[in-house]
N, C-alpha and C positions, 0 to 999 in steps of 0.2 A: 702677926702685925695687924692683919685685917680684922681679926676678932677684937683686938684691943681698941682699934679705931672705932669699930662699930659700937662697942660698949661705951666708949667715951662720948660719942655723939648722941647715943640714946640717953645717957645720963644728963648731958647738957640740955637736950630738948625737954626732958621731963622737969628740969629745975627751973624753967621759965614759967613764971606765974602770971598769966594774963586773965583778966576778968572779962566777962561778956560785955560790960559797958565800955571797956577800953577798946575792944575789937570793933564795936559799933561806932565809937567816936573816930577811930582811925580810918575805918572804911568810909564813913560819912565825909570826913575831911578829904580823903582821896577822891571820892566821887565828886564832891563839891568843887574842888580845885580843878579837876578835869573838865567839868561842865563850864566853869568860869573861863578857862583857857580856850575852849572851843568857841564860846560865844564871842570872846575878844577877837580871836583870829577870824571868825566869820564876819564880824562887823568891820574889821580892819581891811579885809579883802573886798568887801562888797559895798560898803558905805563910804562915799567919797569924803564926807565931812569928818568921819572918824579917822580916815587915812590922812587927811590934811592936818588934823589936830596933832597926831602923833608923829607923822613923817615930815611935815612941813611942806609937802608938795602934793599936788593932786594926783589922783590915780592915772 
């Protein structure tokens, strides 16, 4: 059973066709969204005006 499962997973992995451009776009999107989230959270926690705008109450 283990050999059949291993063969099946190897065949599935090799059948995925990804291009270098797709990998760069996906990685760039992931990094970009992560940086955007970190900036938003940092501003939300440290800037009273941003916190007031989104939460409706001051820090």
